[in-house]
Structure formats: structure tokens, C-alpha cells
C-alpha positions as CSV (number, residue, x, y, z in Angstrom):
1,M,8.1,-7.2,-5.5
2,K,9.1,-5.1,-8.5
3,K,12.8,-4.4,-8.6
4,F,14.7,-1.2,-9.8
5,S,16.2,-1.1,-13.2
6,K,19.9,-0.8,-12.3
7,I,20.8,-1.5,-16.0
8,L,19.6,2.0,-16.9
9,L,21.7,3.6,-14.2
10,T,24.7,1.5,-15.2
11,S,24.5,2.7,-18.9
12,V,24.1,6.4,-18.0
13,I,27.4,6.1,-15.8
14,A,29.3,4.1,-18.4
15,A,28.4,6.6,-21.1
16,S,29.5,9.5,-18.9
17,L,32.8,8.0,-18.1
18,S,33.6,6.9,-21.7
19,A,33.1,10.4,-22.9
20,C,35.7,11.7,-20.5
21,I,38.5,9.1,-21.6
22,D,40.9,9.8,-24.4
23,D,42.4,6.6,-26.0
24,D,45.9,8.3,-25.6
25,D,45.6,9.1,-21.9
26,P,46.6,6.6,-19.3
27,V,43.6,4.9,-17.7
28,V,42.9,6.4,-14.3
29,M,40.8,4.3,-11.8
30,A,37.5,6.1,-11.1
31,E,36.9,7.4,-7.5
32,N,33.4,6.2,-6.5
33,S,30.6,7.3,-4.3
34,Y,27.3,5.4,-3.6
35,L,23.7,6.4,-4.0
36,R,20.7,4.7,-2.5
37,V,17.0,5.8,-3.0
38,L,14.2,5.0,-0.7
39,H,10.5,5.8,-1.4
40,A,8.9,6.5,2.0
41,A,6.1,8.7,1.0
42,A,2.8,6.8,1.7
43,D,0.5,8.9,-0.6
44,A,3.0,9.4,-3.4
45,P,2.7,7.5,-6.7
46,K,5.3,5.6,-8.5
47,V,8.3,7.8,-9.4
48,N,11.1,8.0,-12.0
49,V,14.5,9.1,-10.9
50,W,16.8,11.0,-13.3
51,L,20.5,11.2,-12.9
52,D,22.5,13.9,-14.9
53,G,19.6,14.4,-17.1
54,K,19.0,10.7,-18.0
55,P,16.6,8.1,-16.7
56,A,18.1,6.1,-14.0
57,L,15.3,4.4,-12.0
58,E,11.8,3.8,-13.3
59,G,8.5,2.9,-11.6
60,V,9.8,3.2,-8.1
61,D,6.7,2.5,-5.7
62,Y,6.1,3.1,-2.0
63,Q,8.2,1.0,0.3
64,Q,10.8,0.1,-2.5
65,T,14.5,0.9,-2.3
66,S,17.3,0.8,-5.0
67,G,20.1,-0.8,-2.9
68,A,23.5,0.8,-2.9
69,I,24.5,2.0,-6.4
70,K,28.0,2.9,-7.3
71,V,28.6,6.2,-9.2
72,A,31.6,8.2,-10.0
73,A,32.5,10.9,-7.3
74,G,31.9,14.5,-8.2
75,S,29.0,16.6,-9.1
76,H,25.7,15.0,-10.3
77,T,22.1,16.2,-10.8
78,V,19.1,14.3,-9.5
79,R,15.4,14.8,-10.3
80,V,12.3,12.9,-9.3
81,D,9.1,12.8,-11.4
82,A,5.7,11.4,-10.3
83,I,4.0,9.0,-12.7
84,L,0.3,10.1,-13.3
85,P,-2.5,7.7,-14.1
86,D,-2.6,8.9,-17.8
87,G,1.0,8.1,-18.3
88,K,2.2,11.7,-18.1
89,T,4.7,12.6,-15.5
90,L,4.9,15.6,-12.9
91,T,8.3,16.8,-11.5
92,V,7.9,16.6,-7.6
93,I,11.6,17.0,-6.7
94,P,13.2,19.7,-9.1
95,E,16.7,19.0,-10.5
96,T,19.1,19.2,-7.5
97,T,22.8,19.2,-7.7
98,L,24.7,16.7,-5.4
99,D,28.4,16.8,-4.9
100,L,29.3,13.2,-4.0
101,A,32.5,12.8,-2.2
102,K,34.6,9.6,-2.8
103,D,34.0,6.6,-0.5
104,M,30.9,8.3,0.8
105,E,27.2,6.8,0.7
106,Y,24.3,9.1,0.2
107,N,20.8,7.9,1.1
108,V,18.0,9.9,-0.6
109,V,14.7,9.3,1.2
110,A,11.6,10.7,-0.4
111,L,9.2,11.3,2.5
112,G,6.3,13.4,3.6
113,K,2.9,13.9,2.1
114,A,2.4,14.4,-1.6
115,A,-0.9,16.1,-0.9
116,L,0.9,18.9,0.8
117,I,3.3,19.8,-2.1
118,G,3.4,23.6,-2.2
119,S,1.9,24.3,1.2
120,G,5.0,24.9,3.1
121,D,3.9,22.4,5.8
122,A,6.5,20.6,7.7
123,A,5.1,17.3,6.5
124,E,5.2,18.4,2.8
125,F,6.7,15.8,0.4
126,G,10.4,16.2,-0.3
127,P,13.8,14.5,0.1
128,A,16.0,13.9,3.1
129,I,19.6,13.3,2.2
130,I,21.6,11.3,4.7
131,S,25.3,10.8,4.1
132,R,27.7,8.4,5.8
133,A,31.1,6.7,5.1
134,A,30.8,3.9,2.6
135,L,32.4,0.7,4.3
136,T,31.8,-2.9,4.8
137,P,31.2,-3.4,8.6
138,E,33.1,-6.1,10.6
139,G,29.9,-7.1,12.1
140,A,26.9,-5.1,11.0
141,R,25.8,-1.5,10.8
142,V,22.4,0.1,11.4
143,Q,21.2,3.6,10.7
144,A,17.6,4.6,11.2
145,I,15.3,7.5,10.0
146,H,11.9,8.5,11.3
147,A,10.1,8.9,8.0
148,A,6.4,8.7,9.1
149,P,5.0,12.1,9.4
150,D,2.0,11.2,11.5
151,A,3.9,8.9,14.0
152,P,4.9,10.3,17.4
153,I,8.4,11.0,18.8
154,V,10.0,7.6,19.8
155,D,12.8,6.0,21.4
156,I,14.4,3.3,19.3
157,F,15.5,0.0,21.1
158,I,17.6,-2.5,19.4
159,T,18.1,-5.3,22.0
160,A,18.3,-9.0,22.5
161,P,15.0,-10.7,22.0
162,N,12.5,-10.2,24.9
163,A,14.8,-7.8,26.7
164,D,13.2,-5.7,29.4
165,L,12.9,-2.2,27.9
166,S,12.7,-0.5,31.3
167,A,16.3,-1.6,32.0
168,A,17.6,-1.2,28.4
169,T,19.4,1.7,26.9
170,P,17.9,3.1,23.7
171,F,19.8,2.9,20.4
172,A,18.4,6.4,20.0
173,D,16.2,8.5,22.1
174,D,13.8,11.4,21.3
175,V,13.6,10.6,17.5
176,S,11.2,12.9,15.8
177,Y,9.9,13.0,12.3
178,K,12.8,13.6,9.7
179,A,15.4,12.8,12.4
180,N,18.1,10.2,11.8
181,T,20.5,8.2,14.0
182,E,24.1,7.8,13.5
183,A,25.4,4.8,11.5
184,V,26.3,2.5,14.3
185,E,28.3,-0.8,14.1
186,V,26.9,-3.7,16.1
187,P,27.8,-7.4,16.4
188,A,26.0,-9.7,14.0
189,G,23.3,-11.6,15.7
190,T,19.5,-11.8,16.5
191,Y,17.8,-8.7,17.7
192,Q,14.5,-7.2,18.5
193,V,13.7,-3.7,17.3
194,R,11.1,-1.7,19.2
195,L,9.8,1.8,18.9
196,A,8.6,3.1,22.2
197,K,7.0,6.3,23.6
198,F,9.9,8.7,24.1
199,D,9.1,9.1,27.9
200,D,7.7,5.6,28.6
201,P,9.3,2.4,27.3
202,N,6.2,0.4,28.3
203,V,4.2,2.0,25.6
204,V,5.5,0.3,22.4
205,Y,4.3,1.5,19.0
206,F,6.3,-1.2,17.0
207,D,7.7,-4.5,17.7
208,S,9.8,-6.4,15.1
209,G,9.9,-9.7,17.0
210,A,13.3,-11.5,16.5
211,V,15.2,-10.4,13.4
212,N,18.5,-11.8,12.2
213,L,21.3,-9.2,11.5
214,A,24.0,-11.1,9.5
215,A,27.6,-10.3,9.4
216,G,28.4,-7.8,6.8
217,S,24.9,-6.3,6.8
218,D,24.7,-2.6,6.3
219,W,21.2,-1.4,7.0
220,V,19.4,1.8,6.3
221,V,16.0,1.5,8.3
222,A,13.2,3.9,7.7
223,A,10.1,3.9,9.9
224,V,7.3,4.5,7.4
225,K,3.5,4.9,7.5
226,N,1.7,1.5,7.8
227,T,-0.9,1.7,5.1
228,D,-2.1,-1.9,5.6
229,A,-4.0,-3.6,8.5
230,G,-2.7,-3.6,12.0
231,E,-2.6,-1.3,14.9
232,S,1.1,-0.1,14.7
233,P,1.4,3.2,13.0
234,V,4.6,2.2,11.1
235,N,6.4,-0.5,9.2
236,L,10.2,-0.8,9.0
237,L,11.5,-0.3,5.4
238,I,15.0,-1.8,5.4
239,D,17.5,-1.5,2.6
240,S,20.3,-4.0,3.3
241,G,22.4,-2.9,0.4
242,T,20.8,-5.1,-2.3
243,G,17.2,-4.0,-2.0
244,P,14.1,-3.6,0.3
245,V,12.7,-5.7,3.0
246,V,9.5,-4.5,4.8
247,V,9.1,-5.6,8.4
248,K,5.6,-5.4,10.0
249,D,5.0,-5.4,13.7
250,V,5.0,-8.9,15.0
251,N,1.5,-8.6,16.3
252,T,0.0,-7.4,13.1
253,G,-3.5,-8.8,12.4
254,A,-6.0,-8.4,9.5
255,D,-8.9,-6.1,8.9
256,I,-12.2,-7.3,7.4
257,R,-15.7,-5.8,6.7
258,V,-18.9,-7.6,5.8
259,V,-21.5,-6.6,3.2
260,H,-25.1,-7.9,2.7
261,T,-26.0,-7.7,-0.9
262,I,-28.7,-10.4,-1.3
263,S,-32.0,-8.7,-2.0
264,D,-34.3,-11.6,-1.0
265,A,-32.4,-12.6,2.2
266,P,-33.6,-11.4,5.6
267,A,-31.4,-9.7,8.1
268,V,-28.6,-12.0,9.2
269,D,-26.1,-12.6,12.0
270,V,-22.6,-13.6,11.1
271,W,-20.9,-16.3,13.3
272,V,-17.1,-16.4,13.7
273,N,-15.5,-19.8,14.6
274,G,-18.9,-21.1,16.0
275,T,-19.7,-18.1,18.1
276,A,-22.8,-16.0,17.6
277,P,-22.3,-12.2,17.4
278,A,-23.5,-10.3,20.6
279,M,-26.4,-8.0,20.2
280,G,-24.9,-4.5,19.2
281,S,-22.1,-6.2,17.3
282,P,-21.6,-5.0,13.7
283,L,-22.2,-8.6,12.7
284,Y,-25.6,-8.8,14.4
285,N,-28.8,-8.1,12.4
286,L,-27.0,-7.1,9.2
287,A,-29.7,-6.1,6.7
288,Y,-29.7,-6.0,2.9
289,K,-27.4,-3.2,1.6
290,A,-26.0,-2.8,5.1
291,K,-22.1,-3.0,5.6
292,T,-19.8,-2.9,8.6
293,D,-16.7,-0.9,9.0
294,Y,-13.4,-2.6,8.9
295,M,-12.9,-4.7,12.0
296,P,-9.5,-5.8,13.3
297,V,-9.0,-9.5,13.9
298,A,-5.9,-11.8,14.5
299,A,-4.3,-13.3,11.5
300,G,-5.2,-16.9,11.1
301,D,-7.8,-19.3,9.7
302,Y,-11.5,-18.7,10.3
303,D,-14.8,-20.4,9.9
304,F,-17.8,-18.1,9.1
305,A,-21.5,-19.1,9.3
306,V,-24.5,-16.9,8.5
307,S,-27.9,-17.3,10.2
308,V,-31.3,-15.6,10.0
309,N,-31.5,-13.0,12.7
310,G,-34.1,-13.8,15.3
311,S,-34.7,-17.2,14.2
312,D,-35.5,-19.8,17.1
313,P,-34.2,-22.4,16.6
314,V,-31.3,-20.8,14.7
315,T,-31.7,-21.1,10.9
316,V,-28.3,-21.3,9.2
317,V,-28.0,-20.4,5.6
318,D,-25.6,-23.2,4.6
319,A,-24.8,-21.8,1.2
320,L,-23.2,-18.7,2.8
321,G,-20.9,-20.6,5.1
322,L,-17.2,-20.4,4.6
323,K,-14.7,-22.7,6.3
324,G,-11.0,-22.4,6.6
325,A,-10.7,-18.8,5.2
326,T,-7.1,-17.6,5.9
327,L,-6.8,-14.0,6.9
328,A,-3.2,-13.0,6.5
329,A,-1.3,-10.5,8.6
330,G,-1.3,-7.0,7.3
331,M,-4.1,-7.7,4.8
332,T,-7.5,-6.1,4.5
333,Y,-10.6,-8.0,3.2
334,T,-14.3,-7.6,2.2
335,A,-16.6,-10.5,2.8
336,M,-19.8,-10.2,0.8
337,A,-23.0,-12.3,1.2
338,I,-23.9,-12.5,-2.5
339,G,-26.5,-14.4,-4.6
340,N,-30.3,-14.9,-4.9
341,L,-31.9,-17.3,-2.5
342,G,-35.1,-17.8,-4.5
343,D,-33.8,-18.6,-7.9
344,N,-32.7,-22.1,-7.1
345,A,-29.3,-21.4,-8.8
346,D,-25.9,-22.3,-7.2
347,N,-24.8,-18.6,-6.9
348,D,-25.1,-18.0,-3.1
349,E,-21.9,-17.7,-1.2
350,L,-19.8,-15.6,1.3
351,F,-17.5,-14.0,-1.3
352,V,-14.2,-12.7,0.0
353,V,-12.0,-10.2,-1.8
354,T,-8.7,-8.6,-0.9
355,D,-8.7,-4.9,-0.6
356,K,-6.2,-2.2,-1.2
357,T,-6.6,0.7,1.1
358,R,-3.6,3.0,0.4
359,R,-4.8,6.3,-1.1
360,V,-2.5,8.2,-3.7
361,A,-2.5,12.0,-3.6
362,T,-2.2,12.3,-7.5
363,E,-4.9,9.9,-8.5
364,A,-8.4,8.7,-7.8
365,Q,-8.8,5.0,-7.5
366,L,-11.8,3.0,-8.6
367,R,-12.9,-0.6,-8.3
368,A,-15.9,-2.4,-9.7
369,I,-17.3,-5.8,-8.4
370,H,-20.1,-7.7,-10.2
371,A,-22.3,-9.3,-7.6
372,S,-25.7,-9.2,-9.4
373,T,-27.2,-12.5,-10.4
374,M,-29.6,-10.8,-12.8
375,A,-27.3,-8.8,-14.9
376,G,-25.4,-11.4,-16.8
377,N,-22.0,-10.5,-18.3
378,V,-21.5,-6.8,-18.4
379,D,-19.3,-4.0,-19.8
380,I,-18.5,-1.2,-17.5
381,Y,-17.6,2.2,-18.9
382,L,-15.9,5.2,-17.3
383,S,-16.5,8.2,-19.3
384,A,-16.0,12.0,-19.2
385,D,-19.6,12.3,-20.5
386,A,-22.9,10.5,-20.1
387,S,-22.5,8.4,-23.3
388,P,-20.5,5.1,-23.5
389,S,-18.1,5.0,-26.4
390,D,-14.9,3.1,-27.5
391,D,-12.7,6.1,-26.1
392,D,-13.8,5.4,-22.6
393,V,-12.2,3.3,-20.1
394,I,-14.0,-0.1,-20.7
395,L,-14.1,-3.2,-18.6
396,K,-15.4,-5.8,-21.0
397,N,-17.4,-8.9,-20.6
398,I,-17.2,-9.0,-16.8
399,P,-18.9,-12.1,-15.4
400,Y,-20.7,-12.6,-12.0
401,K,-18.0,-12.3,-9.3
402,G,-15.9,-10.5,-11.8
403,D,-13.6,-7.9,-10.1
404,S,-11.8,-5.0,-11.9
405,T,-9.4,-4.7,-9.0
406,V,-8.3,-1.1,-8.2
407,L,-7.9,1.1,-11.2
408,S,-6.0,4.3,-11.1
409,V,-7.6,7.2,-12.9
410,M,-7.2,10.9,-13.3
411,P,-9.1,12.9,-10.8
412,G,-12.2,14.8,-12.0
413,T,-15.8,14.2,-12.7
414,A,-16.6,10.9,-14.4
415,Y,-19.7,8.9,-15.3
416,V,-20.1,5.2,-14.7
417,M,-22.4,3.2,-17.0
418,I,-23.0,-0.6,-17.0
419,T,-24.4,-2.2,-20.1
420,P,-25.0,-5.8,-21.2
421,A,-21.7,-7.3,-22.6
422,G,-21.4,-6.1,-26.2
423,D,-24.4,-3.8,-26.2
424,A,-23.4,-0.2,-25.5
425,S,-27.0,1.1,-26.6
426,T,-28.5,-0.5,-23.4
427,I,-27.6,1.2,-20.3
428,A,-28.6,-0.9,-17.4
429,I,-27.1,1.2,-14.7
430,G,-26.2,4.9,-14.9
431,P,-25.1,7.2,-16.0
432,A,-24.0,7.7,-12.5
433,E,-22.0,10.8,-11.9
434,L,-18.9,10.3,-9.9
435,P,-16.8,13.1,-8.4
436,L,-13.4,11.3,-8.4
437,A,-11.3,13.4,-6.2
438,A,-7.5,13.0,-5.8
439,G,-6.6,10.8,-2.9
440,T,-9.9,8.8,-2.9
441,L,-10.8,5.2,-3.3
442,T,-14.3,4.2,-4.6
443,T,-15.4,0.5,-4.6
444,L,-18.7,0.0,-6.5
445,V,-20.7,-3.3,-6.3
446,A,-23.4,-4.1,-8.8
447,I,-26.3,-5.9,-6.9
448,D,-29.8,-7.2,-7.5
449,D,-32.2,-4.6,-6.5
450,P,-36.1,-5.1,-7.0
451,A,-36.6,-1.4,-6.4
452,A,-34.7,-0.4,-9.3
453,A,-36.3,-0.1,-12.7
454,T,-33.8,-2.6,-14.3
455,G,-33.7,-4.9,-11.3
456,V,-30.0,-4.0,-10.8
457,S,-28.3,-1.1,-8.9
458,V,-24.9,-0.1,-7.5
459,M,-23.8,0.4,-3.9
460,S,-20.7,2.0,-2.8
461,L,-18.6,0.5,-0.1
462,D,-16.3,3.4,0.8
463,D,-18.6,6.3,1.5
């Protein structure tokens, strides 16, 4: 995980202090405060944080924190700029003056929805500033904030593992979005954190399982939107003083979707761990160019097999089998049946890629996957016009099964063109006009397509 640049902040503070000290004056020990920054806005991009007009923290991403940072007590200004895909920045939290008292800690939580900036909506992106005394607890200290705008009002329970919530007293009750608890000292030990419906402890929205709270721990805990797989609406973003820890619900599974891209293959059934799909299942009778929605599954190891739908006895396509595929908790996957059964080449398989599903309000996201056996290596152009040129975003010499991964681009109308590698004059696919709106994710897959003039076409997985 990317860490903050505390060196920048240290240099800013050191320069400020040295400018105030005369060599003839007696040395006076500085009185200190502490700042901590938490990025809890799920649809916001990476940000830069400015302190007193100078860069302090750079490239702060969602679910990252700074740890506790020592600053001189007194008046300081803070500004936050969003980083756009073209490298430019946009001020999203204007310069704000903070009067930092000595021996106090100030937790600046960037929360809300960036897509709502300027709307006046209660969920609009902005800062929450939570102050508390700076101390080292004898046991441990915990403070929580509800930072997930779409999550319900909750009761927070911090109990011994497996305690009965119906007989337990909440750590805090009726906690709504933007509300925070007091900073409470508790004995060090092993605990279970659960967020439950405010009027029914039997309805648990989040369960941490057993977590260790070590002596001296000083936790700021933000319940933030879960943008990954799993049914829980939130993750816990914990800053322990030195940096971030993200805790997922103990029951978090994985999500997977299946895509059929083999032009000369019949409709198929996808078997999971030796079990055939039931009629009506998304995995039953999956035809060429068809795709399922994401399906939740338990995390773990899986065996997949593909058979011809309606065959009796069952005809299994051995080349498309996949044994021992590990689906990790919180991860999202696409499994694509790719290849060409009739070309006698070793290019048929169930190809599994890891997906990113978090959308960002200030950018469009685009991904290209090469699953055409006929196209050879290709160049992929993303252009403001319908002609490929060296000024465009170019993915060069992409082989079969090549994957651009997710690219962040400025929103707007763009054209996608695919050419043979090194031959910009021959457009095999396109120009295809794409309205790349902010906050969207588009995954394009190049596939064999006998109906297309070039024998190759593109399908989108996210429409």
C-alpha cells in the first residue's frame, strides 16, 4: 500500500520554525499539536494536501491515512486538491484556517461524495474535523466515525469475541452518517467489532471477527463504503497512529462473472466444484457473446468445468476447465471462455482476470482485453478524433490475452481504434465512438467475430 510522504511535511514545518528563530534568542521548546488525515470518500480521486501553502502529503488515495503527524501549535492553513487523470489538479477543499491547540490531536476526515460537490446535498464531499486530547493511553483508546453516506444508522458494539449482542451494551448507539463517538479508553485485548441495526442487534451489517487491540494503541476508526466484493456495506478504515489498516467483514466473499467469447463454440454450462448449474442459473446455457452479472461466492479454491449445453451424455470441453482457482475475499473477477475450437491451436482456456469496480467521480475509467485469436498483436488507440496518431493514448503491441488494466482518462467523447501492431494505417476495429462519462468504468474485449467484416469485433462487459 502506498504510504504518505511525511518527509515533505517535516521539511515544511522545519522551515517555518527556523524562520522564526533568531540566533541571539534563547531556544524555546515548541508546543505541539497533531494532525491526522483520512481519505474516506469512495468516489474521490487521489488528493494532495497542502499545509500553510506548501505541499505536505501527495497522492493520498481512498482508504489511506497519514498517521499522527506532529506540527507546531497555532494557526495553520490546510487545502486539498484532487488529482485529475491529465495530471492537473482541482481544489476540492478550499484553503481553511485551523487553530491548533497544544497537546491536541485533530483528525481531518475527507468524506462524502465527490459527484455531489456544489450540490448542497448532505452527502456532498467535504471535511469532518474531529479533535481530541493527544495522549498515550494506558491500555488502548478507540474513537469511531460514521463515514459511509449510504450506510444506515447503526449501533456500534465492541465486545469480547462471540458475545451475545442482545445482552451487550453498545459502545455507541444511534450513530448516523458524519457522527462520531467519544474517544474512549479500553483495556488492551482481543475484541469483536460489530455494526448493527440501531433498533435490532440481531441485524448485523458488519462483523470484524476477532481483532487484537494492543496496549498503547490509539485508534481512529472510520466506517467507509465497501467498494469491493462482499455483502457488508462498509469496511473499517483504522488509523492506529502509524498508518492505515483496512478491516473487511469476516464473512466477506468474492464476486465473479462469466463471459462466453468463443465464436465457434455452442452454448455451454459452467460447472462449479463438480456440480452442474440448474436450469435458470446464469451459468446454464451461456451462449456466444453472453455474460452473467457478478455473482457472490464464498472465498476459497474452486474447480470450474465447461460442458456443451444439452449434450447427453455430457460433453465436457477439457481445454476450458480450470482447477484450483483461488477467489480471495473482497476481490472481484471475470472468467472468460476464450479461444477458437476449430483452429487446432493451443489457445482455448477459461481466462480469469481480476477486476476493479470502484468508480471515481472526476474521471472515466477504461480497460481493454485482447481475446481474439485472429487479430495477432495489436495497438489500441484512444483518440479525441477518428484518426490514430502518435498524440493519442496508445497501448502498443498487445498480445493475445493482453490486458491494459484500468486506465484513468479525462471524461468526454473519445474514439477507440484497434490496428495491427505497428500499422496505424489499417484500422481493424473502429473508430468506435465512446461517450466516456465521469464516474464510469468501461471494459472492452476484442473477440473473434465471423459476422464482422474484419473477423474481429469488440464487446463491452459493463453496459
